[in-house]
VEXDREN-2710 file (C-alpha; in Angstrom, 1 decimal):
% VEXDREN-2710
k/r/px/py/pz
1/MET/-16.8/11.7/-24.2
2/PRO/-16.2/12.5/-20.4
3/LEU/-14.3/10.8/-17.8
4/VAL/-15.8/10.5/-13.9
5/VAL/-13.0/9.8/-11.6
6/PHE/-14.2/8.2/-8.0
7/CYS/-12.3/8.8/-5.3
8/GLY/-12.5/7.7/-1.8
9/LEU/-11.0/5.2/0.9
10/PRO/-11.9/1.4/1.1
11/TYR/-15.3/0.4/2.2
12/SER/-16.5/4.2/1.0
13/GLY/-19.0/2.8/-1.2
14/LYS/-17.3/3.9/-4.4
15/SER/-18.1/0.8/-6.8
16/ARG/-21.7/0.5/-5.8
17/ARG/-22.0/4.6/-6.6
18/ALA/-19.7/4.0/-9.7
19/GLU/-22.3/0.7/-10.8
20/GLU/-25.6/2.9/-10.2
21/LEU/-23.7/5.9/-12.4
22/ARG/-23.2/3.3/-14.9
23/ALA/-26.5/2.1/-14.5
24/ALA/-28.5/5.5/-15.2
25/LEU/-25.9/6.0/-18.1
26/ALA/-26.3/3.2/-19.9
27/ALA/-30.4/3.5/-19.6
28/GLU/-30.1/6.8/-21.6
29/GLY/-28.1/4.9/-24.4
30/ARG/-24.5/5.9/-23.5
31/GLY/-21.5/3.9/-24.0
32/VAL/-19.9/3.7/-20.6
33/TYR/-16.3/1.8/-19.6
34/VAL/-15.8/1.4/-16.3
35/VAL/-11.8/0.9/-15.2
36/ASP/-11.1/-0.5/-12.2
37/ASP/-8.4/-2.2/-9.7
38/ALA/-9.8/-6.0/-11.1
39/SER/-9.9/-4.8/-14.8
40/VAL/-5.8/-4.1/-14.8
41/LEU/-4.8/-6.9/-12.3
42/GLY/-6.9/-9.4/-13.3
43/ALA/-8.4/-9.6/-9.8
44/GLU/-8.5/-7.1/-7.0
45/ASP/-5.6/-7.4/-4.4
46/PRO/-5.3/-4.9/-1.6
47/THR/-1.8/-5.9/-1.2
48/VAL/-0.8/-3.8/-3.9
49/TYR/-1.3/-0.8/-1.7
50/GLY/1.2/-1.5/1.0
51/ASP/4.4/-1.7/-1.5
52/SER/4.9/1.1/-3.0
53/ALA/6.6/-0.1/-6.3
54/ARG/3.3/-2.4/-7.0
55/GLU/1.2/0.6/-6.3
56/LYS/3.1/2.8/-8.6
57/ALA/2.9/0.1/-11.6
58/LEU/-0.9/-0.1/-10.9
59/ARG/-1.4/3.6/-11.3
60/GLY/0.2/3.7/-14.6
61/ALA/-1.9/0.7/-15.7
62/LEU/-5.1/2.3/-14.7
63/ARG/-4.0/6.0/-16.4
64/ALA/-2.7/4.1/-19.9
65/SER/-6.0/2.5/-19.4
66/VAL/-8.0/5.4/-19.4
67/GLU/-6.2/7.3/-22.0
68/ARG/-6.9/4.0/-24.5
69/HIS/-10.8/4.4/-23.8
70/LEU/-11.2/7.7/-23.8
71/SER/-13.0/8.6/-27.0
72/ARG/-15.7/10.8/-28.5
73/HIS/-18.2/7.7/-28.2
74/ASP/-18.1/6.2/-24.5
75/VAL/-18.1/7.6/-20.9
76/VAL/-14.8/6.3/-18.7
77/ILE/-15.7/5.7/-15.4
78/LEU/-12.3/5.5/-13.4
79/ASP/-13.2/3.1/-10.0
80/SER/-10.4/3.3/-7.6
81/LEU/-9.3/4.7/-4.6
82/ASN/-7.6/7.9/-6.7
83/TYR/-6.1/9.2/-2.9
84/ILE/-2.9/11.4/-4.4
85/LYS/-3.8/14.7/-5.4
86/GLY/-0.7/14.3/-8.0
87/PHE/-2.4/11.3/-10.2
88/ARG/-5.5/13.1/-10.0
89/TYR/-4.0/15.9/-11.6
90/GLU/-2.4/13.4/-14.4
91/LEU/-6.0/12.2/-15.1
92/TYR/-7.1/15.9/-15.5
93/CYS/-4.1/16.6/-18.1
94/LEU/-5.5/13.4/-20.1
95/ALA/-8.9/14.9/-19.9
96/ARG/-7.7/17.9/-21.2
97/ALA/-5.6/16.6/-23.9
98/ALA/-8.6/15.1/-25.2
99/ARG/-10.3/17.9/-25.0
100/THR/-13.7/16.2/-22.6
101/PRO/-14.8/17.3/-19.5
102/LEU/-14.5/15.5/-16.3
103/CYS/-15.9/15.7/-12.6
104/LEU/-14.9/13.7/-9.5
105/VAL/-17.0/12.0/-7.1
106/TYR/-15.5/12.1/-3.2
107/CYS/-17.3/8.9/-1.4
108/ILE/-17.0/9.2/2.4
109/ARG/-18.2/6.2/5.0
110/PRO/-20.2/8.2/7.4
111/GLY/-18.5/6.7/10.5
112/GLY/-15.1/8.2/9.4
113/PRO/-12.7/8.1/6.7
114/ASN/-11.5/4.7/7.5
115/ALA/-14.5/3.1/9.0
116/LEU/-15.0/-0.4/8.7
117/PRO/-18.3/-2.6/9.6
118/GLN/-19.6/-1.3/12.6
119/VAL/-20.2/-3.7/16.1
120/ALA/-23.7/-3.6/17.3
121/GLY/-24.1/-0.9/20.1
122/ALA/-21.2/1.2/18.9
123/ASN/-23.2/4.2/18.6
124/ASP/-24.6/3.9/22.2
125/ASN/-22.1/6.8/23.1
126/PRO/-22.8/9.4/20.5
127/GLY/-19.6/11.2/21.6
128/LEU/-17.4/8.6/20.5
129/ASN/-16.9/8.3/16.7
130/VAL/-15.0/5.0/16.6
131/SER/-14.2/2.9/13.6
132/VAL/-13.9/-1.1/14.3
133/SER/-12.0/-3.7/12.5
134/TRP/-12.0/-7.3/13.7
135/ARG/-10.0/-10.7/12.6
136/PRO/-10.6/-13.7/14.1
137/ARG/-7.6/-15.4/16.5
138/ALA/-6.5/-18.6/14.3
139/GLU/-5.6/-22.0/16.0
140/LYS/-2.5/-24.0/16.2
141/ASP/-3.2/-25.3/12.8
142/GLY/-3.9/-21.9/10.9
143/ARG/-7.6/-22.4/10.5
144/PRO/-9.8/-19.3/12.4
145/LEU/-12.1/-20.2/15.5
146/ALA/-15.5/-20.8/15.0
147/ALA/-17.8/-17.2/14.7
148/GLY/-18.0/-16.2/18.4
149/SER/-15.5/-18.3/20.4
150/SER/-13.2/-15.3/20.4
151/VAL/-12.7/-12.4/18.5
152/LEU/-10.0/-9.7/19.1
153/ARG/-10.9/-6.2/18.1
154/GLU/-8.7/-3.6/17.4
155/LEU/-10.3/-0.2/17.8
156/HIS/-8.6/2.4/15.5
157/THR/-10.1/6.1/16.2
158/LEU/-9.3/9.2/14.3
159/GLY/-11.7/12.6/14.0
160/SER/-14.2/11.6/11.6
161/VAL/-13.8/13.9/8.7
162/VAL/-16.5/15.2/6.3
163/ASN/-16.1/17.9/3.6
164/GLY/-12.7/18.4/5.1
165/SER/-14.0/19.6/8.6
166/ALA/-13.0/17.3/11.6
167/GLN/-14.6/16.1/14.6
168/ALA/-13.4/15.9/18.1
169/ASP/-10.9/13.5/18.4
170/VAL/-11.0/10.4/20.4
171/PRO/-8.8/7.7/22.8
172/LYS/-6.0/6.8/20.5
173/GLU/-6.5/2.6/21.4
174/LEU/-9.5/0.9/23.3
175/GLU/-9.3/-2.6/23.1
176/LEU/-12.1/-5.3/24.0
177/GLU/-12.0/-8.8/24.2
178/LYS/-15.2/-11.4/25.0
179/THR/-15.3/-15.3/24.9
180/GLY/-18.2/-17.4/25.0
181/ALA/-20.3/-18.0/21.8
182/THR/-23.8/-17.4/23.7
183/GLU/-23.3/-14.0/24.7
184/SER/-21.1/-12.7/21.7
185/PRO/-22.5/-9.8/20.0
186/ALA/-23.6/-9.2/16.1
187/LEU/-20.1/-8.1/14.7
188/VAL/-21.4/-6.1/11.6
189/THR/-24.6/-4.5/11.3
190/PRO/-26.7/-5.9/8.0
191/GLU/-26.6/-2.4/5.8
192/SER/-22.8/-2.0/6.5
193/GLU/-22.1/-5.8/6.0
194/LYS/-24.3/-5.4/2.6
195/SER/-22.4/-2.2/1.8
196/ALA/-18.7/-3.8/2.2
197/LYS/-19.3/-6.8/0.5
198/HIS/-20.6/-4.8/-2.9
199/ALA/-18.1/-2.4/-2.6
200/SER/-15.5/-5.0/-2.5
201/SER/-14.6/-8.5/-2.2
202/ALA/-11.7/-8.2/-0.8
203/PHE/-10.2/-7.7/3.0
204/TYR/-8.3/-4.6/4.0
205/SER/-5.9/-5.5/6.7
206/PRO/-6.4/-2.5/9.7
207/GLU/-2.7/-1.8/9.4
208/LEU/-3.2/-0.9/5.6
209/LEU/-6.4/1.4/6.2
210/GLU/-4.8/3.4/8.7
211/ALA/-1.8/3.8/6.3
212/LEU/-3.9/4.7/3.4
213/THR/-5.7/6.8/6.1
214/LEU/-2.5/8.6/6.6
215/ARG/-1.1/8.9/2.9
216/PHE/-4.5/10.5/1.9
217/GLU/-5.3/13.8/-0.1
218/ALA/-8.4/14.4/0.1
219/PRO/-10.3/16.6/-3.1
220/ASP/-10.3/20.3/-2.8
221/SER/-12.7/22.4/-5.0
222/ARG/-10.5/24.9/-5.4
223/ASN/-7.9/23.1/-7.4
224/ARG/-8.7/22.8/-11.3
225/TRP/-7.7/19.1/-11.1
226/ASP/-10.8/18.4/-8.2
227/ARG/-13.7/20.0/-10.0
228/PRO/-16.4/19.7/-10.4
229/LEU/-16.5/18.1/-7.1
230/PHE/-19.3/15.7/-6.1
231/THR/-19.1/14.8/-2.2
232/LEU/-20.9/12.0/-1.0
233/VAL/-21.5/10.6/2.7
234/GLY/-23.0/6.9/3.4
235/LEU/-25.1/5.4/0.6
236/GLU/-28.2/6.7/2.1
237/GLU/-27.4/10.1/0.5
238/PRO/-28.8/9.7/-3.8
239/LEU/-26.5/10.5/-6.3
240/PRO/-26.9/13.8/-8.1
241/LEU/-27.2/12.2/-11.3
242/ALA/-28.6/16.1/-12.6
243/GLU/-25.8/17.9/-11.8
244/ILE/-23.2/15.2/-13.0
245/ARG/-24.8/15.4/-16.4
246/PHE/-24.7/18.8/-16.7
247/ALA/-20.8/18.5/-15.7
248/LEU/-20.3/15.9/-17.9
249/PHE/-22.5/16.9/-21.6
250/GLU/-23.3/20.5/-20.9
251/ASN/-20.2/21.6/-19.6
252/GLN/-17.2/22.9/-21.3
253/ALA/-13.7/21.1/-21.6
254/PRO/-10.6/22.3/-19.8
255/PRO/-8.9/24.6/-21.6
256/PRO/-5.7/22.9/-23.7
257/HIS/-2.4/23.5/-22.6
258/GLN/-0.3/25.6/-25.3
259/SER/2.3/22.8/-24.8
260/THR/0.0/20.3/-25.8
261/GLN/-0.8/22.3/-28.9
262/SER/0.8/21.0/-32.4
263/GLN/3.1/24.4/-33.9
264/PRO/1.2/25.7/-37.0
265/LEU/3.2/24.4/-39.8
266/ALA/6.2/27.3/-40.7
267/SER/8.4/26.7/-44.7
268/GLY/11.7/26.2/-44.5
269/SER/12.9/29.7/-45.2
270/PHE/10.7/31.4/-42.4
271/LEU/13.6/32.2/-40.4
272/HIS/15.3/33.7/-43.6
273/GLN/12.8/35.8/-44.4
274/LEU/12.4/37.1/-40.9
275/ASP/16.3/38.1/-40.4
276/GLN/16.1/39.7/-44.2
277/VAL/13.3/41.8/-43.4
278/THR/13.7/42.9/-39.9
279/SER/17.7/43.8/-41.6
280/GLN/16.0/46.1/-44.4
281/VAL/13.8/47.8/-41.6
282/LEU/16.3/48.6/-39.4
283/ALA/18.8/49.7/-42.4
284/GLY/15.9/52.1/-43.4
285/LEU/15.3/53.8/-40.1
286/MET/18.9/54.4/-39.5
287/GLU/19.2/56.1/-43.0
288/ALA/15.7/58.1/-42.6
289/GLN/16.7/59.4/-39.3
290/LYS/20.0/61.3/-40.4
291/SER/17.5/64.0/-42.3
292/ALA/14.3/63.9/-40.1
293/VAL/13.5/66.4/-37.3
294/PRO/11.6/65.5/-34.0
295/GLY/7.8/65.1/-35.0
296/ASP/8.3/63.6/-38.4
297/LEU/6.8/60.3/-39.3
298/LEU/9.0/57.5/-41.1
299/THR/8.4/55.6/-44.0
300/LEU/10.4/52.5/-43.9
301/PRO/10.9/49.9/-47.0
302/GLY/8.3/47.2/-46.8
303/THR/5.8/49.1/-45.0
304/THR/2.8/50.6/-44.9
305/GLU/2.4/52.3/-41.5
306/HIS/4.7/54.9/-40.5
307/LEU/6.9/55.7/-37.5
308/LEU/6.5/58.6/-35.2
309/PHE/10.5/60.2/-35.4
310/THR/10.9/61.3/-31.4
311/ARG/14.7/61.5/-30.8
312/PRO/17.8/59.4/-32.5
313/PHE/17.9/56.0/-32.0
314/THR/21.6/54.3/-31.5
315/MET/21.9/51.1/-33.7
316/ALA/22.9/49.0/-30.7
317/GLU/19.4/49.9/-29.5
318/LEU/17.9/48.9/-32.2
319/SER/19.3/45.6/-32.6
320/ARG/18.0/44.3/-29.3
321/LEU/14.8/45.3/-30.1
322/ARG/15.1/43.1/-32.8
323/ARG/16.5/39.9/-31.7
324/GLN/13.8/40.4/-28.5
325/PHE/11.2/40.2/-31.9
326/ILE/12.6/37.4/-33.8
327/SER/13.4/35.5/-30.1
328/TYR/9.3/36.1/-30.0
329/THR/8.3/35.3/-33.6
330/LYS/10.3/31.9/-33.5
331/MET/8.0/30.6/-30.8
332/HIS/4.7/31.3/-33.2
333/PRO/6.3/31.0/-36.5
334/ASN/3.5/31.2/-39.4
335/ASN/3.6/31.6/-42.6
336/GLU/0.4/33.6/-43.1
337/ASN/2.5/36.2/-41.5
338/LEU/5.4/36.8/-43.6
339/PRO/3.7/39.6/-45.7
340/GLN/3.1/41.5/-42.5
341/LEU/6.2/40.7/-40.9
342/ALA/7.5/44.3/-41.9
343/ASN/4.8/46.3/-40.4
344/MET/4.5/43.9/-37.2
345/PHE/8.4/44.8/-36.4
346/LEU/7.6/48.1/-36.8
347/GLN/4.6/48.4/-34.4
348/TYR/6.9/46.6/-32.3
349/LEU/9.7/49.1/-32.5
350/SER/7.2/52.0/-31.9
351/GLN/5.9/50.7/-29.0
352/SER/9.5/49.7/-27.6
353/LEU/10.9/53.0/-28.2
354/HIS/8.3/55.8/-27.2
END
């Protein structure tokens, strides 16, 4: 059954969209299996993406889990960052080997690719599109201060990217520090807080978010492993269930690669018979051209077709063509072609010599 790959940075609503799709498909009576970071790690751990070795092991575990559950009965949903195009290509190869369709759902947060829950009043200036991250300042004993006493807000600004188009850049760093519990504004808007809690229970540090943003390789529908591509901006945009159903259940699976297909069975004497038949055809041609004149149709042993004689052929030239024909035929051995080998070789000579 089909494979659905979710792609996007943290806090972009991937998990909520994956659950929405799972519920919609399950309501239709389809079996759905969701693979995410928590299912292979036991618990979601954002620090994995800060360690290249652990992240590589995570990708391997995700790929193995997807390959294990790809079947003719269940829909597999992969809910992870999937920000490396090489990894998405590996998933495409898995679906192609299983002969099942796949699609990619790209989730983008409206405030930008690395936007976190917004500070109330941050949108007062529509010309600035900034993403806000905050962490409470700890006391000496390591416990965080009470909410509203002292908060260090670090504002990381990047061009907002929506469907591959970048908006104007804003200043690199802005720092704002407010003290006093009575004057502290609300840190998180209710909608953003709900989205962040639903999407992930883990906290991604601002440094890790910035690193993921720089490493992120956005999907491109021009790549065969990134299509069909569905881009969702924010949680207000409805999930295109009809288009996803068509891509999964009515679209054709990617054509299998020739190198992944099993070669047809060939007898142990196939190469011996191939060498013997081609040698007989060459010997008959060298003998027949001794008494032939240009324009004659030559009949060779073991063949039902004729060869138009236009000029004398040398043995070196015919031997070179014979080696080429044998090399090509060895790549596609088939016992069904044994009775036609002489005619096939004669057709190859006729096309190569004229």
